[in-house]
Phi, psi and omega in degrees: 000143182279164178301317181290330181286324175300315178303314180294316181292324177294312180306316183295315176300319181297316178306311188288323172299316183292326178295316174303317181293314186297324178296323177285331191266354182281171183299135180277068181299308178298329178286323180297310179306311181299322185286321174298311181301316180294326179293313179300318175296315177300316181294313182294329174278006177078021176301333185291331179263329181265343176216061191294321178295314184289319183299312180295318175300314179301315183286337176291314183295323177299311184302315181293332176296315189286328175291317175294325178294325179290335185264009180063022176275072193293326179301313179292318178302318179294313181296328184282326183289325177295316177299313181301318178297308178312302181301321182296316186290328170298315190289321173299321179292312183301314184294324176296314187292327179286322180298314186292323181289331176288320179291333182276341187272000000 
């Protein structure tokens, strides 16, 4: 491989790495949206009443993510939004399970 081809390849790899870093460093728009949608779905399924601990934790984590977002702490905001989504989905599953049990009983 010629030195100019090696240089072009190195520049291309550096560019790809830079794009990856920029994507990770940006505001976690998708993660925040996912968390909000999961909480809305859990709320609609009655999770606030049927799985209150998990639902409350999900909403608390989302509030923390929003606060971190305002401070431009995108890493913390992303992590907390992902955790909020996970807890909201757990609350949704618990709520759905409880609803099925009530319907069967």
